DSSP file (Angstrom, degrees, kcal/mol; ACC not computed):
  #  RESIDUE AA STRUCTURE BP1 BP2  ACC     N-H-->O    O-->H-N    N-H-->O    O-->H-N    TCO  KAPPA ALPHA  PHI   PSI    X-CA   Y-CA   Z-CA
    1    1 A M              0   0    0      0, 0.0     3,-0.1     0, 0.0     2,-0.1   0.000 360.0 360.0 360.0 126.4    0.0    0.0    0.0
    2    2 A P        -     0   0    0      0, 0.0     2,-0.2     0, 0.0     3,-0.0  -0.354 360.0-106.9 -68.1 145.1    1.5    3.4   -1.0
    3    3 A R        -     0   0    0      1,-0.1     2,-0.2    -2,-0.1     3,-0.0  -0.474  36.2-107.2 -71.4 138.4    2.2    5.8    1.7
    4    4 A K        -     0   0    0     -2,-0.2     2,-0.3     1,-0.1    -1,-0.1  -0.490  37.2-119.1 -68.6 131.0   -0.1    8.8    1.9
    5    5 A R        -     0   0    0     -2,-0.2    -1,-0.1     1,-0.1     3,-0.1  -0.521  23.3-137.6 -75.8 132.2    1.6   11.9    0.7
    6    6 A S        -     0   0    0     -2,-0.3     2,-0.1     1,-0.2    -1,-0.1  -0.363  41.2 -73.0 -80.7 168.2    2.0   14.7    3.3
    7    7 A K        -     0   0    0      1,-0.1     2,-0.2    -2,-0.1    -1,-0.2  -0.396  53.2-121.6 -62.0 133.8    1.4   18.3    2.3
    8    8 A A        -     0   0    0     -2,-0.1     2,-0.3    -3,-0.1    -1,-0.1  -0.548  25.2-111.8 -76.4 140.6    4.3   19.6    0.3
    9    9 A N        -     0   0    0     -2,-0.2     3,-0.2     1,-0.1    -1,-0.1  -0.546  22.6-162.3 -70.1 135.4    6.1   22.6    1.6
   10   10 A Y  S    S+     0   0    0     -2,-0.3     2,-0.6     1,-0.2    -1,-0.1   0.688  81.2  50.7 -92.4 -20.0    5.4   25.6   -0.5
   11   11 A F  S    S+     0   0    0     31,-0.1    -1,-0.2    34,-0.1     2,-0.1  -0.890  79.2 164.6-121.9  98.7    8.4   27.6    0.8
   12   12 A T     >  -     0   0    0     -2,-0.6     4,-1.8    -3,-0.2     5,-0.1  -0.442  55.9 -96.4-109.5 177.7   11.5   25.5    0.6
   13   13 A K  H  > S+     0   0    0      1,-0.2     4,-2.3     2,-0.2     5,-0.1   0.858 125.8  58.6 -59.9 -35.9   15.3   25.9    0.8
   14   14 A E  H  > S+     0   0    0      2,-0.2     4,-2.2     1,-0.2    -1,-0.2   0.891 102.0  53.3 -62.0 -39.6   15.2   25.9   -3.0
   15   15 A T  H  > S+     0   0    0      1,-0.2     4,-2.0     2,-0.2    -1,-0.2   0.926 108.4  50.0 -60.0 -44.6   12.8   28.9   -2.9
   16   16 A E  H  X S+     0   0    0     -4,-1.8     4,-2.0     1,-0.2    -2,-0.2   0.905 109.0  51.9 -61.3 -41.5   15.3   30.8   -0.7
   17   17 A E  H  X S+     0   0    0     -4,-2.3     4,-2.4     1,-0.2    -1,-0.2   0.889 109.1  50.3 -62.3 -39.1   18.1   30.0   -3.2
   18   18 A Y  H  X S+     0   0    0     -4,-2.2     4,-2.7     2,-0.2    -1,-0.2   0.843 106.5  54.9 -69.7 -31.9   16.0   31.3   -6.0
   19   19 A I  H  X S+     0   0    0     -4,-2.0     4,-2.4     2,-0.2    -1,-0.2   0.913 109.4  47.6 -64.5 -41.3   15.4   34.5   -4.1
   20   20 A V  H  X S+     0   0    0     -4,-2.0     4,-2.0     2,-0.2    -2,-0.2   0.922 112.5  48.9 -64.6 -44.0   19.1   35.0   -3.7
   21   21 A K  H  X S+     0   0    0     -4,-2.4     4,-1.2     1,-0.2    -2,-0.2   0.911 110.4  52.0 -60.9 -41.7   19.6   34.3   -7.4
   22   22 A Y  H  < S+     0   0    0     -4,-2.7     3,-0.5     1,-0.2    -2,-0.2   0.932 111.6  45.8 -59.0 -47.3   16.9   36.8   -8.2
   23   23 A N  H  < S+     0   0    0     -4,-2.4    -1,-0.2     1,-0.2    -2,-0.2   0.817 113.0  50.1 -67.7 -30.7   18.6   39.5   -6.1
   24   24 A N  H  < S+     0   0    0     -4,-2.0    -1,-0.2    -5,-0.2     2,-0.2   0.651  96.1  87.5 -83.4 -15.2   22.0   38.8   -7.5
   25   25 A S     <  -     0   0    0     -4,-1.2     3,-0.0    -3,-0.5    -4,-0.0  -0.565  47.5-175.1 -88.4 148.2   20.9   38.9  -11.2
   26   26 A T        +     0   0    0     -2,-0.2     2,-0.7     5,-0.0    -1,-0.1   0.442  59.2 102.8-112.4  -7.2   20.7   42.1  -13.3
   27   27 A D     >  -     0   0    0      1,-0.2     4,-2.4     2,-0.0     5,-0.2  -0.689  59.0-158.9 -80.5 111.4   19.1   40.4  -16.3
   28   28 A Q  H  > S+     0   0    0     -2,-0.7     4,-2.6     1,-0.2     5,-0.2   0.857  89.3  53.0 -63.7 -37.3   15.4   41.3  -16.2
   29   29 A E  H  > S+     0   0    0      2,-0.2     4,-2.1     1,-0.2    -1,-0.2   0.926 111.1  46.7 -63.5 -43.6   14.3   38.4  -18.3
   30   30 A Y  H  > S+     0   0    0      2,-0.2     4,-2.5     1,-0.2    -2,-0.2   0.902 112.6  50.2 -63.7 -42.1   16.1   35.9  -16.1
   31   31 A R  H  X S+     0   0    0     -4,-2.4     4,-2.8     2,-0.2    -2,-0.2   0.906 109.3  51.4 -63.2 -42.2   14.6   37.6  -13.0
   32   32 A N  H  X S+     0   0    0     -4,-2.6     4,-2.8     2,-0.2     5,-0.2   0.910 110.9  48.4 -60.5 -42.6   11.1   37.5  -14.5
   33   33 A K  H  X S+     0   0    0     -4,-2.1     4,-2.8     2,-0.2     5,-0.3   0.925 112.0  48.5 -65.1 -44.8   11.5   33.8  -15.2
   34   34 A I  H  X>S+     0   0    0     -4,-2.5     4,-2.6     2,-0.2     5,-1.0   0.936 114.1  46.9 -59.9 -46.5   12.8   33.1  -11.7
   35   35 A F  I  X>S+     0   0    0     -4,-2.8     5,-3.1     3,-0.2     4,-1.1   0.949 116.3  43.4 -62.1 -48.9    9.9   35.0  -10.1
   36   36 A T  I  <5S+     0   0    0     -4,-2.8     5,-0.3    -5,-0.2    -2,-0.2   0.917 123.5  35.0 -63.3 -45.0    7.3   33.4  -12.3
   37   37 A D  I  <5S+     0   0    0     -4,-2.8    -1,-0.2    -5,-0.2    -2,-0.2   0.782 135.5  11.1 -83.8 -28.1    8.6   29.8  -12.0
   38   38 A H  I  <5S+     0   0    0     -4,-2.6    -3,-0.2    -5,-0.3    -2,-0.1   0.618 126.0  36.8-130.9 -17.9    9.9   29.7   -8.4
   39   39 A I  I  X<S+     0   0    0     -4,-1.1     4,-2.2    -5,-1.0     5,-0.2   0.778  98.2  67.2-112.6 -36.4    9.0   32.7   -6.2
   40   40 A Y  H  ><S+     0   0    0     -5,-3.1     4,-2.8    -6,-0.2     5,-0.2   0.936 102.0  46.6 -55.9 -53.8    5.4   33.8   -7.1
   41   41 A L  H  > S+     0   0    0     -5,-0.3     4,-2.9    -6,-0.2     5,-0.3   0.908 112.4  49.0 -61.6 -45.1    3.6   30.7   -5.8
   42   42 A P  H  > S+     0   0    0      0, 0.0     4,-2.3     0, 0.0    -1,-0.2   0.912 113.9  47.1 -60.7 -40.0    5.5   30.5   -2.4
   43   43 A F  H  X S+     0   0    0     -4,-2.2     4,-2.4     2,-0.2    -2,-0.2   0.926 113.5  48.9 -63.5 -43.9    4.8   34.3   -1.9
   44   44 A Y  H  X S+     0   0    0     -4,-2.8     4,-2.5    -5,-0.2    -1,-0.2   0.928 113.4  45.5 -61.6 -47.5    1.2   33.8   -2.8
   45   45 A K  H  X S+     0   0    0     -4,-2.9     4,-2.9     2,-0.2     5,-0.2   0.873 110.7  54.3 -66.2 -37.2    0.8   30.8   -0.5
   46   46 A L  H  X S+     0   0    0     -4,-2.3     4,-2.3    -5,-0.3     5,-0.2   0.941 111.0  45.4 -60.3 -47.9    2.6   32.6    2.3
   47   47 A A  H  X S+     0   0    0     -4,-2.4     4,-2.5     1,-0.2    -2,-0.2   0.930 114.0  49.6 -60.7 -46.6    0.1   35.5    2.0
   48   48 A E  H  X S+     0   0    0     -4,-2.5     4,-2.2     1,-0.2     5,-0.2   0.925 111.9  47.1 -59.9 -47.4   -2.8   33.2    1.9
   49   49 A N  H  X S+     0   0    0     -4,-2.9     4,-2.6     1,-0.2     5,-0.2   0.892 113.5  47.4 -65.7 -39.9   -1.8   31.2    4.9
   50   50 A I  H  X S+     0   0    0     -4,-2.3     4,-2.1    -5,-0.2     6,-0.2   0.910 110.6  52.3 -69.2 -41.1   -1.1   34.2    7.0
   51   51 A I  H  <>S+     0   0    0     -4,-2.5     5,-2.1    -5,-0.2     4,-0.4   0.939 118.5  36.3 -57.8 -47.7   -4.4   35.9    6.1
   52   52 A H  H  <5S+     0   0    0     -4,-2.2    -2,-0.2     3,-0.2    -1,-0.2   0.851 115.4  53.2 -79.3 -34.7   -6.4   32.9    7.0
   53   53 A T  H  <5S+     0   0    0     -4,-2.6    -2,-0.2    -5,-0.2    -3,-0.2   0.930 121.8  30.4 -65.2 -45.3   -4.3   31.8   10.1
   54   54 A F  T  <5S-     0   0    0     -4,-2.1    -1,-0.2    -5,-0.2    -2,-0.2   0.352 107.4-124.5 -98.5   5.0   -4.5   35.1   11.8
   55   55 A K  T   5 +     0   0    0     -4,-0.4     2,-1.6     1,-0.2    -3,-0.2   0.915  37.7 176.6  54.1  54.7   -7.9   36.0   10.3
   56   56 A F      < +     0   0    0     -5,-2.1    -1,-0.2    -6,-0.2    -2,-0.1  -0.655  24.1 140.8 -86.0  83.0   -7.0   39.3    8.7
   57   57 A Y        +     0   0    0     -2,-1.6     2,-1.2    -3,-0.2    -1,-0.2   0.422  31.2  99.5-111.9   0.5  -10.4   39.9    7.1
   58   58 A Y        +     0   0    0     -3,-0.2     2,-0.3     2,-0.0    52,-0.3  -0.744  59.6 154.4 -87.0  97.3  -11.0   43.7    7.6
   59   59 A T        -     0   0    0     -2,-1.2    -2,-0.0     2,-0.2     5,-0.0  -0.820  56.6-140.1-127.8 161.7  -10.0   44.7    4.1
   60   60 A D  S    S+     0   0    0     -2,-0.3     2,-0.2     3,-0.1    -1,-0.1   0.539  82.2  88.7 -88.7 -11.6  -10.6   47.5    1.5
   61   61 A V  S    S-     0   0    0      1,-0.1    -2,-0.2     2,-0.0     3,-0.1  -0.533  76.4-134.0 -93.1 155.2  -10.7   44.9   -1.2
   62   62 A D  S    S+     0   0    0     -2,-0.2     2,-0.4     1,-0.1    -1,-0.1   0.836  92.0  32.8 -73.8 -33.2  -13.8   43.1   -2.5
   63   63 A K  S >> S-     0   0    0      1,-0.1     4,-1.1    -3,-0.0     3,-0.8  -0.958  71.1-134.4-128.2 143.6  -12.1   39.7   -2.6
   64   64 A I  H 3> S+     0   0    0     -2,-0.4     4,-2.2     1,-0.2     5,-0.2   0.809 106.4  69.4 -61.1 -29.3   -9.3   38.2   -0.4
   65   65 A E  H 3> S+     0   0    0      1,-0.2     4,-1.9     2,-0.2    -1,-0.2   0.894  96.5  50.9 -55.5 -42.5   -7.7   37.2   -3.7
   66   66 A D  H <> S+     0   0    0     -3,-0.8     4,-2.0     1,-0.2    -1,-0.2   0.875 107.7  53.0 -64.6 -37.7   -7.0   40.8   -4.5
   67   67 A L  H  X S+     0   0    0     -4,-1.1     4,-2.2     2,-0.2    -2,-0.2   0.897 106.4  52.9 -64.5 -41.0   -5.3   41.2   -1.1
   68   68 A K  H  X S+     0   0    0     -4,-2.2     4,-2.2     1,-0.2    -2,-0.2   0.918 110.2  47.7 -60.5 -43.7   -3.1   38.2   -1.7
   69   69 A H  H  X S+     0   0    0     -4,-1.9     4,-2.2     1,-0.2    -1,-0.2   0.864 109.3  53.9 -67.0 -35.0   -1.9   39.7   -5.0
   70   70 A E  H  X S+     0   0    0     -4,-2.0     4,-2.2     2,-0.2    -1,-0.2   0.904 108.9  49.1 -64.0 -40.9   -1.3   43.1   -3.3
   71   71 A I  H  X S+     0   0    0     -4,-2.2     4,-2.6     2,-0.2    -2,-0.2   0.922 110.3  49.9 -65.3 -44.4    0.9   41.4   -0.7
   72   72 A V  H  X S+     0   0    0     -4,-2.2     4,-2.3     1,-0.2    -1,-0.2   0.906 110.4  51.8 -60.1 -40.9    2.9   39.6   -3.4
   73   73 A S  H  X S+     0   0    0     -4,-2.2     4,-3.0     2,-0.2     5,-0.3   0.911 109.7  48.3 -62.5 -43.3    3.3   42.9   -5.2
   74   74 A I  H  X>S+     0   0    0     -4,-2.2     4,-2.6     2,-0.2     5,-1.1   0.917 111.3  50.4 -63.7 -43.6    4.6   44.6   -2.1
   75   75 A L  I  X>S+     0   0    0     -4,-2.6     5,-2.5     3,-0.2     4,-0.7   0.909 116.4  41.9 -61.2 -41.1    7.1   41.7   -1.4
   76   76 A L  I  <5S+     0   0    0     -4,-2.3     5,-0.3    -5,-0.2    -2,-0.2   0.933 122.0  36.9 -72.1 -46.5    8.3   41.9   -5.0
   77   77 A E  I  <5S+     0   0    0     -4,-3.0    -2,-0.2    -5,-0.2    -3,-0.2   0.827 133.9  14.9 -79.4 -32.4    8.5   45.7   -5.4
   78   78 A E  I  <5S+     0   0    0     -4,-2.6    -3,-0.2    -5,-0.3    -2,-0.1   0.714 128.3  30.6-116.8 -25.7    9.7   46.7   -1.9
   79   79 A K  I ><<S+     0   0    0     -5,-1.1     3,-1.4    -4,-0.7     4,-0.4   0.748  92.0  76.3-115.7 -27.8   11.0   43.9    0.1
   80   80 A I  G > <S+     0   0    0     -5,-2.5     3,-1.3     1,-0.3    -4,-0.1   0.874  95.8  53.6 -60.7 -38.5   12.7   41.1   -1.9
   81   81 A M  G 3  S+     0   0    0     -5,-0.3    -1,-0.3     1,-0.3    -2,-0.1   0.668 101.1  61.9 -72.0 -14.5   15.9   43.1   -2.5
   82   82 A K  G <  S+     0   0    0     -3,-1.4     2,-0.4    -4,-0.0    -1,-0.3   0.542  76.6 109.0 -87.3  -7.3   16.3   43.7    1.2
   83   83 A F    <   +     0   0    0     -3,-1.3     8,-0.1    -4,-0.4   -60,-0.0  -0.572  44.2 179.3 -73.6 126.4   16.6   40.0    2.0
   84   84 A D    >   -     0   0    0     -2,-0.4     3,-1.8     1,-0.1     5,-0.5  -0.933  18.0-164.3-130.3 107.0   20.2   39.1    3.0
   85   85 A P  G >  S+     0   0    0      0, 0.0     3,-1.3     0, 0.0    -1,-0.1   0.695  85.4  71.5 -66.0 -17.1   20.8   35.4    3.9
   86   86 A T  G 3  S+     0   0    0      1,-0.3     0, 0.0     2,-0.1     0, 0.0   0.643  83.3  70.5 -74.4 -12.2   24.1   36.3    5.5
   87   87 A N  G <  S-     0   0    0     -3,-1.8    -1,-0.3     2,-0.1     3,-0.1   0.559 115.1-112.6 -78.7  -7.3   22.2   38.0    8.4
   88   88 A G  S <  S+     0   0    0     -3,-1.3     2,-0.2     1,-0.3    -2,-0.1   0.314  75.2 127.1  96.3  -8.7   21.1   34.5    9.6
   89   89 A A        -     0   0    0     -5,-0.5    -1,-0.3     1,-0.0     2,-0.3  -0.569  56.8-128.7 -83.2 145.3   17.4   34.9    8.8
   90   90 A K     >  -     0   0    0     -2,-0.2     4,-2.7     1,-0.1     5,-0.2  -0.668  20.4-121.8 -86.7 149.2   15.6   32.3    6.7
   91   91 A A  H  > S+     0   0    0     -2,-0.3     4,-2.9     1,-0.2     5,-0.4   0.890 110.8  55.0 -59.9 -40.9   13.6   33.7    3.8
   92   92 A Y  H  > S+     0   0    0      1,-0.2     4,-2.1     2,-0.2    -1,-0.2   0.933 113.1  41.0 -59.8 -47.1   10.4   32.1    5.1
   93   93 A S  H  > S+     0   0    0      2,-0.2     4,-2.4     3,-0.2     5,-0.2   0.914 115.5  51.3 -66.8 -43.3   10.7   33.8    8.5
   94   94 A Y  H  X S+     0   0    0     -4,-2.7     4,-1.8     1,-0.2    -2,-0.2   0.956 117.2  36.8 -59.7 -54.0   11.8   37.1    7.0
   95   95 A F  H  X S+     0   0    0     -4,-2.9     4,-2.5     1,-0.2    -1,-0.2   0.840 114.1  57.1 -72.7 -32.4    9.0   37.4    4.5
   96   96 A G  H  X S+     0   0    0     -4,-2.1     4,-2.5    -5,-0.4    -1,-0.2   0.912 107.8  48.0 -61.9 -42.7    6.4   35.9    6.9
   97   97 A T  H  X S+     0   0    0     -4,-2.4     4,-2.6     2,-0.2     5,-0.2   0.908 111.3  50.6 -64.3 -42.7    7.2   38.6    9.5
   98   98 A I  H  X S+     0   0    0     -4,-1.8     4,-2.5    -5,-0.2    -2,-0.2   0.934 112.0  47.1 -60.2 -46.6    7.0   41.3    6.9
   99   99 A V  H  X S+     0   0    0     -4,-2.5     4,-2.7     2,-0.2     5,-0.2   0.925 112.7  49.0 -63.7 -44.8    3.6   40.0    5.7
  100  100 A K  H  X S+     0   0    0     -4,-2.5     4,-2.4     2,-0.2    -2,-0.2   0.937 113.5  45.9 -61.2 -46.9    2.2   39.7    9.3
  101  101 A R  H  X S+     0   0    0     -4,-2.6     4,-2.1     2,-0.2    -1,-0.2   0.914 113.9  48.9 -63.2 -42.4    3.4   43.2   10.3
  102  102 A W  H  X S+     0   0    0     -4,-2.5     4,-2.6    -5,-0.2    -1,-0.2   0.926 113.3  47.1 -62.6 -44.4    2.0   44.7    7.0
  103  103 A L  H  X S+     0   0    0     -4,-2.7     4,-3.1     2,-0.2     5,-0.2   0.852 108.3  55.1 -68.4 -34.4   -1.4   42.9    7.5
  104  104 A I  H  X S+     0   0    0     -4,-2.4     4,-2.6    -5,-0.2     5,-0.2   0.955 113.1  42.1 -62.0 -48.7   -1.6   44.0   11.2
  105  105 A N  H  X S+     0   0    0     -4,-2.1     4,-2.3     2,-0.2    -2,-0.2   0.920 117.3  47.2 -62.6 -44.5   -1.2   47.6   10.2
  106  106 A Y  H  X S+     0   0    0     -4,-2.6     4,-2.1    -5,-0.2    -2,-0.2   0.922 114.2  47.1 -62.8 -46.3   -3.6   47.2    7.2
  107  107 A N  H  X S+     0   0    0     -4,-3.1     4,-2.4     2,-0.2    -2,-0.2   0.914 112.2  49.0 -64.3 -45.4   -6.2   45.4    9.3
  108  108 A N  H  X S+     0   0    0     -4,-2.6     4,-2.3    -5,-0.2    -1,-0.2   0.908 110.8  50.9 -62.3 -42.3   -6.1   47.9   12.1
  109  109 A K  H  X S+     0   0    0     -4,-2.3     4,-1.8     1,-0.2    -1,-0.2   0.923 113.6  44.3 -61.6 -44.6   -6.4   50.8    9.7
  110  110 A N  H  X S+     0   0    0     -4,-2.1     4,-2.3   -52,-0.3    -1,-0.2   0.841 110.7  54.2 -71.8 -32.6   -9.4   49.3    8.0
  111  111 A Y  H  X S+     0   0    0     -4,-2.4     4,-2.3     2,-0.2    -1,-0.2   0.904 107.7  50.6 -66.2 -40.7  -11.0   48.3   11.3
  112  112 A K  H  X S+     0   0    0     -4,-2.3     4,-2.1     2,-0.2    -2,-0.2   0.909 110.3  50.0 -62.4 -42.0  -10.8   51.9   12.6
  113  113 A K  H  X S+     0   0    0     -4,-1.8     4,-2.4     1,-0.2     5,-0.2   0.927 110.3  50.5 -60.3 -44.8  -12.4   53.1    9.4
  114  114 A L  H  X S+     0   0    0     -4,-2.3     4,-2.7     1,-0.2    -2,-0.2   0.892 109.9  49.8 -61.7 -40.9  -15.2   50.5    9.8
  115  115 A K  H  < S+     0   0    0     -4,-2.3    -1,-0.2     2,-0.2    -2,-0.2   0.877 110.8  49.9 -66.3 -37.5  -15.8   51.6   13.4
  116  116 A Q  H  < S+     0   0    0     -4,-2.1    -2,-0.2     1,-0.2    -1,-0.2   0.904 116.6  40.7 -66.8 -41.7  -16.0   55.3   12.3
  117  117 A I  H  < S-     0   0    0     -4,-2.4    -2,-0.2    -5,-0.2    -1,-0.2   0.881 100.0-156.3 -73.7 -38.9  -18.5   54.5    9.6
  118  118 A G     <  -     0   0    0     -4,-2.7     2,-0.2    -5,-0.2    -1,-0.1  -0.235  25.2 -67.7  83.1 179.3  -20.4   52.1   11.7
  119  119 A S     >  -     0   0    0     -4,-0.1     4,-1.3     1,-0.1     3,-0.3  -0.617  35.9-112.3-104.5 166.8  -22.6   49.4   10.2
  120  120 A F  H  > S+     0   0    0      1,-0.2     4,-2.3    -2,-0.2     5,-0.2   0.814 116.7  62.1 -65.0 -30.2  -25.8   49.6    8.2
  121  121 A D  H  > S+     0   0    0      1,-0.2     4,-2.2     2,-0.2    -1,-0.2   0.895 101.1  52.1 -62.1 -40.5  -27.6   48.0   11.2
  122  122 A D  H  > S+     0   0    0     -3,-0.3     4,-1.0     2,-0.2    -1,-0.2   0.888 110.1  48.8 -63.0 -39.2  -26.7   51.0   13.4
  123  123 A I  H  < S+     0   0    0     -4,-1.3     3,-0.5     1,-0.2     4,-0.5   0.925 112.0  47.7 -66.9 -44.8  -28.1   53.4   10.8
  124  124 A E  H >< S+     0   0    0     -4,-2.3     3,-1.1     1,-0.2    -2,-0.2   0.867 107.6  55.9 -65.9 -36.7  -31.3   51.5   10.4
  125  125 A D  H 3< S+     0   0    0     -4,-2.2    -1,-0.2     1,-0.2    -2,-0.2   0.769  99.4  62.4 -67.4 -24.9  -31.8   51.3   14.2
  126  126 A G  T 3<        0   0    0     -4,-1.0    -1,-0.2    -3,-0.5    -2,-0.2   0.657 360.0 360.0 -75.1 -15.0  -31.6   55.0   14.5
  127  127 A Y    <         0   0    0     -3,-1.1    -1,-0.2    -4,-0.5    -2,-0.2   0.436 360.0 360.0-101.4 360.0  -34.7   55.6   12.4
């Protein structure tokens, strides 16, 4: 009887190696290929897992899918080049911390907006 396969890790040592290759390359075509083939899905899954694990559901977006893509975009445009494996941090921990902190700030900001506006139930009860 074949052994039941466990969940595959989406963020592996190989992913970290590709992030380093991405940062070390100056060839945009090569970087695009690395991102598309090896980095996008781990970033996407990381965002998805953190959103659902910590229940970051106070959003400005209509779909959580849009929020995941926004997080991947932030990681790519602002944070990926700051990863330095010589500092001792693993890529998974580094980017996971960035995503959690970003989502905490984002979630708190949107929750405050929601509290200021109130809900439709509050408006209806006033009449």
